[in-house]
TORKOL-4160 file (C-alpha; in steps of 0.2 Angstrom, whole numbers, padded with zeros to 4 digits, m for minus):
294
<pt num="1" X="m0472" Y="m0765" Z="1306"/>
<pt num="2" X="m0471" Y="m0754" Z="1291"/>
<pt num="3" X="m0457" Y="m0743" Z="1297"/>
<pt num="4" X="m0442" Y="m0743" Z="1286"/>
<pt num="5" X="m0426" Y="m0748" Z="1294"/>
<pt num="6" X="m0413" Y="m0735" Z="1289"/>
<pt num="7" X="m0398" Y="m0747" Z="1295"/>
<pt num="8" X="m0402" Y="m0760" Z="1282"/>
<pt num="9" X="m0389" Y="m0761" Z="1268"/>
<pt num="10" X="m0395" Y="m0756" Z="1251"/>
<pt num="11" X="m0398" Y="m0769" Z="1237"/>
<pt num="12" X="m0384" Y="m0771" Z="1224"/>
<pt num="13" X="m0386" Y="m0761" Z="1209"/>
<pt num="14" X="m0389" Y="m0771" Z="1193"/>
<pt num="15" X="m0376" Y="m0770" Z="1180"/>
<pt num="16" X="m0380" Y="m0760" Z="1165"/>
<pt num="17" X="m0377" Y="m0768" Z="1149"/>
<pt num="18" X="m0365" Y="m0760" Z="1137"/>
<pt num="19" X="m0356" Y="m0750" Z="1150"/>
<pt num="20" X="m0337" Y="m0753" Z="1154"/>
<pt num="21" X="m0334" Y="m0755" Z="1173"/>
<pt num="22" X="m0317" Y="m0753" Z="1181"/>
<pt num="23" X="m0317" Y="m0769" Z="1189"/>
<pt num="24" X="m0321" Y="m0779" Z="1173"/>
<pt num="25" X="m0305" Y="m0786" Z="1164"/>
<pt num="26" X="m0302" Y="m0784" Z="1145"/>
<pt num="27" X="m0291" Y="m0778" Z="1131"/>
<pt num="28" X="m0284" Y="m0760" Z="1131"/>
<pt num="29" X="m0271" Y="m0753" Z="1119"/>
<pt num="30" X="m0256" Y="m0743" Z="1122"/>
<pt num="31" X="m0253" Y="m0737" Z="1104"/>
<pt num="32" X="m0238" Y="m0727" Z="1098"/>
<pt num="33" X="m0237" Y="m0720" Z="1080"/>
<pt num="34" X="m0224" Y="m0729" Z="1069"/>
<pt num="35" X="m0214" Y="m0719" Z="1058"/>
<pt num="36" X="m0201" Y="m0731" Z="1052"/>
<pt num="37" X="m0200" Y="m0750" Z="1049"/>
<pt num="38" X="m0218" Y="m0754" Z="1050"/>
<pt num="39" X="m0230" Y="m0764" Z="1039"/>
<pt num="40" X="m0249" Y="m0761" Z="1036"/>
<pt num="41" X="m0259" Y="m0776" Z="1039"/>
<pt num="42" X="m0278" Y="m0777" Z="1035"/>
<pt num="43" X="m0290" Y="m0783" Z="1047"/>
<pt num="44" X="m0297" Y="m0795" Z="1034"/>
<pt num="45" X="m0281" Y="m0805" Z="1037"/>
<pt num="46" X="m0277" Y="m0802" Z="1055"/>
<pt num="47" X="m0295" Y="m0806" Z="1060"/>
<pt num="48" X="m0299" Y="m0819" Z="1047"/>
<pt num="49" X="m0313" Y="m0831" Z="1053"/>
<pt num="50" X="m0307" Y="m0846" Z="1042"/>
<pt num="51" X="m0288" Y="m0845" Z="1043"/>
<pt num="52" X="m0278" Y="m0854" Z="1057"/>
<pt num="53" X="m0267" Y="m0844" Z="1068"/>
<pt num="54" X="m0252" Y="m0851" Z="1061"/>
<pt num="55" X="m0258" Y="m0846" Z="1043"/>
<pt num="56" X="m0262" Y="m0828" Z="1049"/>
<pt num="57" X="m0245" Y="m0826" Z="1058"/>
<pt num="58" X="m0236" Y="m0833" Z="1042"/>
<pt num="59" X="m0246" Y="m0821" Z="1031"/>
<pt num="60" X="m0241" Y="m0806" Z="1042"/>
<pt num="61" X="m0222" Y="m0812" Z="1042"/>
<pt num="62" X="m0222" Y="m0814" Z="1023"/>
<pt num="63" X="m0231" Y="m0797" Z="1020"/>
<pt num="64" X="m0217" Y="m0789" Z="1030"/>
<pt num="65" X="m0203" Y="m0795" Z="1020"/>
<pt num="66" X="m0195" Y="m0786" Z="1006"/>
<pt num="67" X="m0196" Y="m0791" Z="0988"/>
<pt num="68" X="m0183" Y="m0805" Z="0983"/>
<pt num="69" X="m0183" Y="m0814" Z="0999"/>
<pt num="70" X="m0185" Y="m0833" Z="0998"/>
<pt num="71" X="m0202" Y="m0839" Z="1006"/>
<pt num="72" X="m0201" Y="m0857" Z="1002"/>
<pt num="73" X="m0205" Y="m0871" Z="1014"/>
<pt num="74" X="m0187" Y="m0875" Z="1018"/>
<pt num="75" X="m0182" Y="m0857" Z="1022"/>
<pt num="76" X="m0197" Y="m0854" Z="1033"/>
<pt num="77" X="m0195" Y="m0870" Z="1042"/>
<pt num="78" X="m0177" Y="m0865" Z="1046"/>
<pt num="79" X="m0183" Y="m0848" Z="1052"/>
<pt num="80" X="m0198" Y="m0854" Z="1064"/>
<pt num="81" X="m0199" Y="m0869" Z="1076"/>
<pt num="82" X="m0215" Y="m0876" Z="1067"/>
<pt num="83" X="m0211" Y="m0891" Z="1056"/>
<pt num="84" X="m0212" Y="m0891" Z="1037"/>
<pt num="85" X="m0229" Y="m0901" Z="1038"/>
<pt num="86" X="m0238" Y="m0887" Z="1048"/>
<pt num="87" X="m0230" Y="m0873" Z="1037"/>
<pt num="88" X="m0234" Y="m0881" Z="1021"/>
<pt num="89" X="m0252" Y="m0883" Z="1027"/>
<pt num="90" X="m0252" Y="m0864" Z="1032"/>
<pt num="91" X="m0246" Y="m0859" Z="1015"/>
<pt num="92" X="m0260" Y="m0869" Z="1007"/>
<pt num="93" X="m0273" Y="m0860" Z="1017"/>
<pt num="94" X="m0266" Y="m0843" Z="1012"/>
<pt num="95" X="m0266" Y="m0850" Z="0994"/>
<pt num="96" X="m0284" Y="m0856" Z="0995"/>
<pt num="97" X="m0290" Y="m0839" Z="1002"/>
<pt num="98" X="m0281" Y="m0829" Z="0988"/>
<pt num="99" X="m0267" Y="m0822" Z="0999"/>
<pt num="100" X="m0253" Y="m0832" Z="0991"/>
<pt num="101" X="m0250" Y="m0838" Z="0973"/>
<pt num="102" X="m0236" Y="m0847" Z="0964"/>
<pt num="103" X="m0232" Y="m0842" Z="0946"/>
<pt num="104" X="m0220" Y="m0853" Z="0935"/>
<pt num="105" X="m0210" Y="m0843" Z="0923"/>
<pt num="106" X="m0197" Y="m0847" Z="0910"/>
<pt num="107" X="m0181" Y="m0837" Z="0911"/>
<pt num="108" X="m0167" Y="m0835" Z="0898"/>
<pt num="109" X="m0159" Y="m0851" Z="0895"/>
<pt num="110" X="m0175" Y="m0862" Z="0896"/>
<pt num="111" X="m0175" Y="m0865" Z="0914"/>
<pt num="112" X="m0192" Y="m0863" Z="0923"/>
<pt num="113" X="m0193" Y="m0855" Z="0940"/>
<pt num="114" X="m0206" Y="m0853" Z="0953"/>
<pt num="115" X="m0210" Y="m0836" Z="0960"/>
<pt num="116" X="m0222" Y="m0833" Z="0975"/>
<pt num="117" X="m0233" Y="m0818" Z="0974"/>
<pt num="118" X="m0241" Y="m0812" Z="0991"/>
<pt num="119" X="m0257" Y="m0802" Z="0990"/>
<pt num="120" X="m0260" Y="m0790" Z="1005"/>
<pt num="121" X="m0279" Y="m0788" Z="1000"/>
<pt num="122" X="m0286" Y="m0803" Z="0989"/>
<pt num="123" X="m0299" Y="m0796" Z="0976"/>
<pt num="124" X="m0291" Y="m0778" Z="0977"/>
<pt num="125" X="m0295" Y="m0776" Z="0958"/>
<pt num="126" X="m0314" Y="m0776" Z="0962"/>
<pt num="127" X="m0322" Y="m0759" Z="0964"/>
<pt num="128" X="m0328" Y="m0758" Z="0982"/>
<pt num="129" X="m0332" Y="m0743" Z="0993"/>
<pt num="130" X="m0317" Y="m0736" Z="1002"/>
<pt num="131" X="m0325" Y="m0740" Z="1018"/>
<pt num="132" X="m0323" Y="m0758" Z="1016"/>
<pt num="133" X="m0305" Y="m0756" Z="1016"/>
<pt num="134" X="m0303" Y="m0745" Z="1031"/>
<pt num="135" X="m0298" Y="m0754" Z="1047"/>
<pt num="136" X="m0310" Y="m0754" Z="1062"/>
<pt num="137" X="m0309" Y="m0755" Z="1080"/>
<pt num="138" X="m0297" Y="m0748" Z="1093"/>
<pt num="139" X="m0282" Y="m0758" Z="1086"/>
<pt num="140" X="m0282" Y="m0750" Z="1070"/>
<pt num="141" X="m0265" Y="m0744" Z="1066"/>
<pt num="142" X="m0262" Y="m0727" Z="1057"/>
<pt num="143" X="m0264" Y="m0729" Z="1038"/>
<pt num="144" X="m0252" Y="m0721" Z="1025"/>
<pt num="145" X="m0259" Y="m0710" Z="1012"/>
<pt num="146" X="m0267" Y="m0722" Z="0998"/>
<pt num="147" X="m0259" Y="m0722" Z="0982"/>
<pt num="148" X="m0271" Y="m0721" Z="0966"/>
<pt num="149" X="m0276" Y="m0738" Z="0960"/>
<pt num="150" X="m0272" Y="m0741" Z="0942"/>
<pt num="151" X="m0286" Y="m0746" Z="0931"/>
<pt num="152" X="m0284" Y="m0763" Z="0923"/>
<pt num="153" X="m0280" Y="m0761" Z="0904"/>
<pt num="154" X="m0293" Y="m0768" Z="0892"/>
<pt num="155" X="m0288" Y="m0784" Z="0884"/>
<pt num="156" X="m0282" Y="m0782" Z="0865"/>
<pt num="157" X="m0292" Y="m0790" Z="0852"/>
<pt num="158" X="m0285" Y="m0806" Z="0845"/>
<pt num="159" X="m0280" Y="m0806" Z="0826"/>
<pt num="160" X="m0293" Y="m0812" Z="0814"/>
<pt num="161" X="m0292" Y="m0830" Z="0808"/>
<pt num="162" X="m0298" Y="m0838" Z="0791"/>
<pt num="163" X="m0315" Y="m0846" Z="0791"/>
<pt num="164" X="m0321" Y="m0862" Z="0783"/>
<pt num="165" X="m0332" Y="m0862" Z="0769"/>
<pt num="166" X="m0343" Y="m0875" Z="0777"/>
<pt num="167" X="m0342" Y="m0874" Z="0796"/>
<pt num="168" X="m0349" Y="m0891" Z="0800"/>
<pt num="169" X="m0351" Y="m0895" Z="0818"/>
<pt num="170" X="m0339" Y="m0910" Z="0817"/>
<pt num="171" X="m0326" Y="m0900" Z="0808"/>
<pt num="172" X="m0326" Y="m0887" Z="0822"/>
<pt num="173" X="m0326" Y="m0900" Z="0836"/>
<pt num="174" X="m0311" Y="m0908" Z="0828"/>
<pt num="175" X="m0302" Y="m0891" Z="0828"/>
<pt num="176" X="m0307" Y="m0887" Z="0846"/>
<pt num="177" X="m0299" Y="m0904" Z="0851"/>
<pt num="178" X="m0284" Y="m0900" Z="0842"/>
<pt num="179" X="m0282" Y="m0884" Z="0850"/>
<pt num="180" X="m0284" Y="m0892" Z="0867"/>
<pt num="181" X="m0270" Y="m0904" Z="0864"/>
<pt num="182" X="m0257" Y="m0890" Z="0861"/>
<pt num="183" X="m0253" Y="m0889" Z="0879"/>
<pt num="184" X="m0246" Y="m0906" Z="0879"/>
<pt num="185" X="m0233" Y="m0901" Z="0867"/>
<pt num="186" X="m0229" Y="m0885" Z="0876"/>
<pt num="187" X="m0235" Y="m0879" Z="0893"/>
<pt num="188" X="m0235" Y="m0862" Z="0887"/>
<pt num="189" X="m0249" Y="m0865" Z="0874"/>
<pt num="190" X="m0263" Y="m0866" Z="0888"/>
<pt num="191" X="m0278" Y="m0858" Z="0880"/>
<pt num="192" X="m0294" Y="m0851" Z="0888"/>
<pt num="193" X="m0311" Y="m0856" Z="0882"/>
<pt num="194" X="m0313" Y="m0840" Z="0875"/>
<pt num="195" X="m0296" Y="m0841" Z="0865"/>
<pt num="196" X="m0301" Y="m0859" Z="0859"/>
<pt num="197" X="m0318" Y="m0852" Z="0852"/>
<pt num="198" X="m0309" Y="m0839" Z="0843"/>
<pt num="199" X="m0296" Y="m0849" Z="0835"/>
<pt num="200" X="m0306" Y="m0865" Z="0831"/>
<pt num="201" X="m0312" Y="m0858" Z="0815"/>
<pt num="202" X="m0295" Y="m0855" Z="0809"/>
<pt num="203" X="m0290" Y="m0873" Z="0812"/>
<pt num="204" X="m0306" Y="m0879" Z="0804"/>
<pt num="205" X="m0301" Y="m0869" Z="0788"/>
<pt num="206" X="m0285" Y="m0879" Z="0788"/>
<pt num="207" X="m0293" Y="m0896" Z="0790"/>
<pt num="208" X="m0305" Y="m0891" Z="0776"/>
<pt num="209" X="m0290" Y="m0889" Z="0765"/>
<pt num="210" X="m0285" Y="m0907" Z="0767"/>
<pt num="211" X="m0271" Y="m0903" Z="0779"/>
<pt num="212" X="m0269" Y="m0917" Z="0792"/>
<pt num="213" X="m0270" Y="m0913" Z="0811"/>
<pt num="214" X="m0252" Y="m0918" Z="0813"/>
<pt num="215" X="m0246" Y="m0905" Z="0800"/>
<pt num="216" X="m0257" Y="m0892" Z="0809"/>
<pt num="217" X="m0249" Y="m0897" Z="0825"/>
<pt num="218" X="m0231" Y="m0894" Z="0819"/>
<pt num="219" X="m0236" Y="m0877" Z="0810"/>
<pt num="220" X="m0242" Y="m0871" Z="0827"/>
<pt num="221" X="m0229" Y="m0877" Z="0839"/>
<pt num="222" X="m0213" Y="m0877" Z="0828"/>
<pt num="223" X="m0199" Y="m0863" Z="0831"/>
<pt num="224" X="m0208" Y="m0855" Z="0846"/>
<pt num="225" X="m0198" Y="m0841" Z="0855"/>
<pt num="226" X="m0188" Y="m0847" Z="0870"/>
<pt num="227" X="m0195" Y="m0832" Z="0881"/>
<pt num="228" X="m0211" Y="m0833" Z="0890"/>
<pt num="229" X="m0227" Y="m0831" Z="0879"/>
<pt num="230" X="m0237" Y="m0816" Z="0884"/>
<pt num="231" X="m0251" Y="m0819" Z="0872"/>
<pt num="232" X="m0250" Y="m0836" Z="0865"/>
<pt num="233" X="m0267" Y="m0836" Z="0857"/>
<pt num="234" X="m0262" Y="m0820" Z="0847"/>
<pt num="235" X="m0247" Y="m0830" Z="0841"/>
<pt num="236" X="m0257" Y="m0845" Z="0835"/>
<pt num="237" X="m0270" Y="m0833" Z="0827"/>
<pt num="238" X="m0256" Y="m0825" Z="0817"/>
<pt num="239" X="m0248" Y="m0842" Z="0811"/>
<pt num="240" X="m0266" Y="m0848" Z="0806"/>
<pt num="241" X="m0269" Y="m0833" Z="0795"/>
<pt num="242" X="m0252" Y="m0830" Z="0788"/>
<pt num="243" X="m0247" Y="m0849" Z="0785"/>
<pt num="244" X="m0264" Y="m0853" Z="0777"/>
<pt num="245" X="m0261" Y="m0866" Z="0764"/>
<pt num="246" X="m0269" Y="m0865" Z="0746"/>
<pt num="247" X="m0285" Y="m0875" Z="0743"/>
<pt num="248" X="m0283" Y="m0892" Z="0735"/>
<pt num="249" X="m0282" Y="m0893" Z="0716"/>
<pt num="250" X="m0298" Y="m0897" Z="0707"/>
<pt num="251" X="m0300" Y="m0915" Z="0703"/>
<pt num="252" X="m0308" Y="m0920" Z="0686"/>
<pt num="253" X="m0320" Y="m0936" Z="0687"/>
<pt num="254" X="m0311" Y="m0952" Z="0683"/>
<pt num="255" X="m0322" Y="m0956" Z="0668"/>
<pt num="256" X="m0329" Y="m0944" Z="0655"/>
<pt num="257" X="m0345" Y="m0950" Z="0647"/>
<pt num="258" X="m0345" Y="m0951" Z="0627"/>
<pt num="259" X="m0352" Y="m0938" Z="0617"/>
<pt num="260" X="m0370" Y="m0939" Z="0613"/>
<pt num="261" X="m0373" Y="m0942" Z="0594"/>
<pt num="262" X="m0387" Y="m0934" Z="0585"/>
<pt num="263" X="m0398" Y="m0943" Z="0572"/>
<pt num="264" X="m0390" Y="m0948" Z="0555"/>
<pt num="265" X="m0393" Y="m0936" Z="0541"/>
<pt num="266" X="m0402" Y="m0942" Z="0525"/>
<pt num="267" X="m0396" Y="m0940" Z="0508"/>
<pt num="268" X="m0405" Y="m0927" Z="0496"/>
<pt num="269" X="m0403" Y="m0938" Z="0481"/>
<pt num="270" X="m0409" Y="m0956" Z="0487"/>
<pt num="271" X="m0416" Y="m0952" Z="0504"/>
<pt num="272" X="m0405" Y="m0964" Z="0512"/>
<pt num="273" X="m0397" Y="m0961" Z="0530"/>
<pt num="274" X="m0378" Y="m0961" Z="0529"/>
<pt num="275" X="m0364" Y="m0957" Z="0541"/>
<pt num="276" X="m0350" Y="m0945" Z="0536"/>
<pt num="277" X="m0336" Y="m0935" Z="0545"/>
<pt num="278" X="m0341" Y="m0919" Z="0536"/>
<pt num="279" X="m0357" Y="m0911" Z="0534"/>
<pt num="280" X="m0362" Y="m0918" Z="0517"/>
<pt num="281" X="m0379" Y="m0917" Z="0508"/>
<pt num="282" X="m0377" Y="m0932" Z="0496"/>
<pt num="283" X="m0371" Y="m0949" Z="0501"/>
<pt num="284" X="m0356" Y="m0957" Z="0492"/>
<pt num="285" X="m0366" Y="m0965" Z="0478"/>
<pt num="286" X="m0376" Y="m0949" Z="0473"/>
<pt num="287" X="m0360" Y="m0937" Z="0473"/>
<pt num="288" X="m0356" Y="m0930" Z="0455"/>
<pt num="289" X="m0338" Y="m0933" Z="0458"/>
<pt num="290" X="m0340" Y="m0951" Z="0461"/>
<pt num="291" X="m0330" Y="m0961" Z="0448"/>
<pt num="292" X="m0341" Y="m0971" Z="0436"/>
<pt num="293" X="m0339" Y="m0990" Z="0436"/>
<pt num="294" X="m0332" Y="m0998" Z="0420"/>
């Protein structure tokens, strides 16, 4: 009964996890090295976990285009079968994740145009290890030799501004509010919080010298150059220092108190008090030059 039956079929072998079996389907790559007409796409875009498939494909297409090509919604709608609504939504996805940004620029003549900037690697200015940028997986295309990354130039310090003699909190708050309203007169005068903190004492010095907020606004916004302002805060700091008005004239009190009179002198002859416009020692009756009565 314990005799082993050699004709019995052997049991099926269990599959070893992690091993590739020839009968299991899956992705394989037939790669060829590109030498011309190719675009390097990072896996952070091609395998993005939050972008939709349309946004990923649209990002790959925009990255492959040469500079100067129009990539507005109307042009992309004419190029692809997807409608303008879906393409606009995909562009917003790319913009939200840092791949796309739109910049408004004033060109000579005063006209404002919109430029579309595509970033092939959002946050590339951050210092990260080179391994984070290298593609992984069998689908990694051959990468060209990396060019040296330019170090960001340090920001130039703003010119000094005048300081108020008495920097009261209410005075500095009024200066801060005035600087925040500059963008309503000219959109190019949009200042950061750091710029406002630097310029507020200069505006406070003007307010302290009895200059009205409207006059300060005209002094800062009048005769601006038509070209784009690269450093609006530096221009405002220069105007606050160079055009600082003189302090207001000194105002005398409206009424001057009468002079204080001292005690009346006494006559050396008769010991009577008397009043005289000159420092006399004798009264009128005791003076020797007084005419004698008839």
